[in-house]
C-alpha positions, 0 to 999 in steps of 0.5 A: 524513216521508221524502223520496220521490224520483223515483228511489226510486219508479222503483226500487220500480216496477222491483222490483214491477212496480206502477204509479207512483202505487201505488209512491209511495203505498206509499213514503209509507205506509212512510215511505220504507222500500222493503223495508217498502213491498214487504212491504206491497204483497205483502200487498195483492196489488200486488207478488206477485213482488217481486224480492229484488235489493238497491238496484242503482244504482252503476256499475262492473264484475265482473272475475275471475281463475282457475286450475285449482282456484281462482277470484276475482271482484272488484267495482270501482265507479265513478260512471258507466257511461261510465267502466265501459266505459273500457279503462284502468278495465277493465284495472285491474279485471282486474289487481286480480282477478289480484293477488287470485288470485296472492296468495290475498287475499280481503280488500279492505283486504289486496288494496289493500296488495298490489303492482300488477303491473308497478309497485312501487306498491300497488294503492291507489296505482295506484287513487288515480292512476287516480282523479286521471287519469280524474276520477271516484271509484272503489273496490274494494268486494268480493272473493270466492273459491271453491276446488274441482275443478269450478268454473263461472265466468260473467261476464255480457256487460255485466260487471255480474254475476259468478258462481262455482259449485263442483260436486261431479262433473259436467264443465266444461260443466255447471258453466258452465251452472249458473253462468250459471243462477245469474247469470240466476235469482239464487237465494238458497239451494241448497235451501230447507232452507238458508233461515234461520228468521227469513226463513221466519217473515217470509214466513209473516207475509206469506202469513198476512196475504195469505190472511186478507185473501183469505178475508175478501173471499170470505166477504164475497162470500157464499162459505163460510168455509174451516176453519182447517186448510185455511187453514193448509195454503194458507199453508204451501203458499205459503211452500213455493212462495216458497222453491222459487222462491228455491232453486237446485235447485228453480228451472226451468233457464234453458237448458231450462224443462221441467226443474228444476236438480235434474234437470239435476244428477242427469243430470250426476251432480253436486251444487252445493257452494256458489256466490257471486254478485256484482252491481254496486252491490248494496245501494248507493243512489245519488242519481239526479237526473232533470233533466227531471223537476226542470225540469217540476216547477219549471215546474208550480210556477211556473204554479200561482202 
């Protein structure tokens, strides 16, 4: 059986909004696989709007550099938020982003081998020296770039999320607003038509199980059974709604909840060509030790003897 840690239960609770005990039970049933647990909880109605964010536990910052038609963002990780706020660490991150832009490098390993500004050393050498100076491990994890005539760049105030959006048409204010919306709403696609077929089928499986369970409960309660074609339409409707929520143009605009993003783009005579969104620690699982919980557990165990 997998080790179900308090940190894993906490993460599942944050991603589903379910209670602690429900989250623990779901993780036990899923043998510790949080994605399976989320799917099962959605099927059981315990997590109707499970977030699709990855495991976000690593610290660090998103830094950027740009010129008139190109922008770069980099994710550089560290172990603690204390170091993430350190002036020297942030200066290093900003300089690395500038190197990526100046040298047109979108590959992490190649970026490490470039010369760091104001020195004859490589970026990797300066990083190694910074690790020795601060006493905490750090790494350049990701670098991404976009080119275009109208680029919107938005770095959240805590430097944990960064977005570049490339628009066709529109103006600088619109591209900035769209990038800010992407930061806040985390769309996975521009339109739902871009969703991979395997993702659609995965969602169909979930919605089918949810709908069939609801129908069985209604029939057991004495309600008339719905025809198969009606159930099929309900399932497809729910799938469409799900992918509308995950698609940029059909999301409600963060600055004006009465409009969808598609309406805002139409008013600005623009369209979104592509975007990139990086969030610090996305997809990384880091062990978190809750010392208070550990002590409480040890005391409880001692008392039980």
